[in-house]
C-alpha positions in Angstrom: -11.9 -1.7 -10.5 -11.1 1.1 -8.1 -10.8 0.4 -4.2 -10.2 3.0 -1.6 -9.4 2.2 2.0 -10.7 3.7 5.0 -9.1 6.9 6.3 -6.6 6.5 9.1 -5.6 9.6 11.1 -1.9 9.2 12.1 -0.5 11.0 15.0 2.8 12.1 13.0 3.4 14.7 10.7 2.8 13.9 7.0 6.7 14.4 6.4 7.3 11.6 8.9 4.8 9.2 7.5 6.0 10.2 3.8 9.5 9.1 4.8 8.3 5.7 5.8 6.1 4.8 2.9 8.7 6.1 0.1 11.0 3.3 0.6 9.7 -0.1 -0.1 12.0 -1.5 2.5 9.6 -0.3 5.2 6.4 -1.9 3.4 7.2 -5.5 4.8 5.7 -4.0 8.3 2.6 -3.3 6.5 1.9 -6.8 5.1 -0.9 -9.3 6.2 0.3 -12.6 7.5 -0.6 -14.3 4.2 2.5 -12.6 2.6 5.7 -14.5 2.4 9.1 -14.1 1.0 9.1 -10.3 1.0 12.1 -8.8 -0.6 12.6 -5.1 -1.2 15.0 -2.5 -2.4 14.2 1.3 -2.1 12.3 1.4 -5.5 11.1 -2.2 -5.8 9.6 -5.3 -4.0 8.4 -8.7 -4.4 6.5 -11.0 -2.4 4.1 -14.2 -2.7 0.6 -14.2 -1.3 -0.9 -17.5 -0.1 -3.2 -18.8 -3.0 -2.6 -16.0 -5.5 1.1 -16.2 -6.5 3.9 -13.6 -6.6 3.6 -10.0 -6.9 6.3 -7.5 -8.1 5.7 -3.8 -7.5 7.8 -0.8 -8.5 7.6 2.7 -7.1 7.0 5.0 -10.0 5.9 8.3 -8.3 6.9 10.1 -5.1 5.2 13.5 -4.3 7.0 14.7 -1.1 4.6 14.5 2.0 1.7 13.7 -0.2 1.5 10.6 -2.0 3.5 7.5 -3.6 2.3 5.4 -6.1 3.7 1.7 -7.1 2.7 -0.5 -10.2 2.7 -4.1 -10.6 5.5 -5.3 -13.0 7.1 -8.6 -14.3 5.0 -11.7 -14.1 2.4 -10.5 -11.6 -1.0 -12.0 -12.6 -2.9 -8.9 -11.9 -1.8 -5.7 -13.1 -2.6 -2.7 -10.7 -1.6 0.5 -9.2 -1.4 1.0 -5.4 -1.4 4.5 -4.4 -1.2 5.9 -0.9 -2.4 9.4 -0.4 -1.2 11.7 2.6 -3.1 14.9 3.7 -1.9 17.0 6.7 -4.5 17.6 9.3 -2.6 19.6 11.8 1.2 20.1 12.1 1.6 16.7 14.0 -1.2 14.8 12.4 -2.0 13.4 8.9 -4.6 11.2 7.4 -3.5 8.4 5.0 -5.8 6.7 2.5 -4.7 3.8 0.2 -6.1 3.2 -3.2 -5.9 0.4 -5.6 -6.6 0.5 -9.3 -6.8 -2.9 -11.0 -7.6 -3.7 -14.7 -9.8 -6.8 -13.9 -12.8 -8.6 -15.6 -16.3 -8.2 -14.1 -16.0 -11.7 -12.9 -12.7 -11.4 -11.3 -13.6 -8.0 -9.8 -16.6 -9.5 -8.0 -14.4 -12.3 -6.5 -11.2 -9.9 -5.8 -12.9 -6.7 -4.4 -13.4 -7.9 -0.8 -9.9 -9.4 -0.2 -8.2 -6.5 -1.9 -10.3 -4.2 0.1 -9.3 -5.7 3.5 -5.6 -5.9 2.2 -5.5 -2.2 1.6 -7.5 -1.3 4.8 -5.0 -3.5 6.9 -2.2 -1.9 5.2 -3.3 1.8 6.3 -4.2 0.3 9.9 -0.8 -1.2 10.2 0.9 2.1 8.9 -0.9 3.9 11.8 0.3 1.3 14.3 3.6 1.0 13.3 4.3 4.7 13.3 2.4 5.6 16.5 4.4 3.0 18.4 7.8 3.9 17.1 
């Protein structure tokens, strides 16, 4: 299953947005209210989602000012990759799009698609909000 968020135009340069998203310690500000017990280092994070269990992520790709990619690890029930792509729109503005790739059965895809789509849309909306108010 592949899910892509709505594009968000952020009034900050791509370098500033990248500096924020390359560090999992900043992702806590992007999480929805259902996320609890968020713990993070620069390269890894773990958290619990009400009704879904624990999630462990490890950052496995950083492309300066362009993209970050993290993959689920450990005992996470669903194996997935989370990607945030950035593209410069102007010197002081960039576009952010989040993508989620998960290996799910057809039945589970039908159930999970909407909540996961809401999750990544909320994540990029909060990214815009956090960075534009800082």
